[in-house]
N, C-alpha and C positions, 0 to 999 in steps of 0.2 A: 414248684410254683411259689412265688413270693407272696407274702401276706397282702401286699397292695393288690396284686393280681387276683388273689382269692376274694378280697373285699369287693373289687370291681365286678367280679363274676356274680357274687351274691346280689349286688344292687341291680345288675342287668337282668338276672333271672327273675327277681321279684318285680321289676318294672314291667316285664312281659307277662308273668303268670298272674299277678295281682290277686293273691290269696285273700279271701273274704270280701271281694268286691261285689257290689250289687245290693241295693236296698229293695226290700219287698214290703209293700203295704205301708201302713202308718205305724208309728211307735206304739207299743202296748204299755200296760201298766207298770212293768218292771224295767222299762227302757227309758233311756235318755238319748237325746239327739242334739248334735251341735254341728253347725255349718261354719267353716272358717275360710276366709279369703285372704290371700296375700296380694294386695293391690300393686305391689312393685313388679311382680313377675306374672301375675294372673293365675297362679296355682289356687285351686279351691277344692275343698273336700267336705263332705258331710259324713259324720261318723255316728252310728247308732250302737249303744252299749246296753246290753241286758245284764242286770245284776239281781241275783236272788240269794238269800241266805248269806250275804256278805261276800259272794263270789262272782267274778266276771264270767258269766255263762256264755255270752255270745257278743262278738263284735262284727259288725258289717259296715261297709263304707262304700261311697261312690265319690268319684272325683275326676278332675282333669288337671294336668300339669306336667311338669318335667319328670324325667326318670327318677330323680332323687325323691321327689314328693310321693310319687306313686309307689316306688319300692319301699319307702319308709312306712307307708300305710299297710302294705302287704306284710312286712316284717312285724309290725305292731300286732296285726291280727294273729299271726302265728304265736307270738310270745305271750299275749295277754290273756287269752281265753284259758280259764281254769285257775287263774290267780285269785287270791283274796283281794279285796279292795285295797287293803293296806300294802300287800305285795305289789299290786299294780301301781300304786302311788310311789313306792320306792323305785320301781323300774323306770317310771316316767322321770322322777327326780334324777336318777343316775344318768339317763339319756340326756336330759337337759344340761346337767353339769358338764358332761363330756363335750357336748356340742358348743356350749357357750365358753369353753375354756380357751379357745383359739389355739388348740394343740397342746396346752399345758397339762391337761388331764388325759392320761392314756385310757383307752377303752379296755375294760375288763371283760373278756369273753365269757368268763364264768358268771358274771352278773348280767351282761347285755346280750349274750348269745349272738345271733346274726345282726343285731342292731350295732354291734361293734364295728361292722363294715362301714358305718357312717363317720368313723373317727376322722378321716381325712377331710370331711366336709367342715369340720370345726375351724380349719385354717382359712376358710373362705366365708367371711361374715355374711355376704349377700346370699349364700346358700343355706345358712343355718335355718332360716325360716322355712325353706323348702322341706328340710328334713323334719322339722318340728311340727308342721301344720296339722298333720293327722293326730299326733300325740296330744297337742293342745285340745283339739276337738274331742278326742277320746276321754281326756281328763275331765273336761266339762260335762260330757255326756254321762260319764260314770258318776260324777257328783250329783247330777240330776236324778239318775236312776236309783241312787242310794238314799235320796232325800225322802 
């Protein structure tokens, strides 16, 4: 199986499975919440992040949009829970750098794990926001929860 095929499979599986999907109740004391909308394509996502003792304890999300945006939110959920806030910020920065590079920055699977599957998206400027929307929301929600 080629790397491109493997990456496509990861995106398709996460778009269907949607790990961490579903918001319950209202945000609590250690939680931040952010809603992001991409008006160009209609993708939207709300991400809720719980932070305590400097660690991302829980990420939940709800949204609608293309396979790329929904898969990206699912991958984010799997990767971010249990990271320190600083590690989470580094992960988001690495993902952002790879996506905004237009293919110039290769994904490092050691750093990005399954998020490396979105490397091909970087070559399609219109799709970068699709992949980033949940990450931007989670970054904002984590900042709120840490304040």
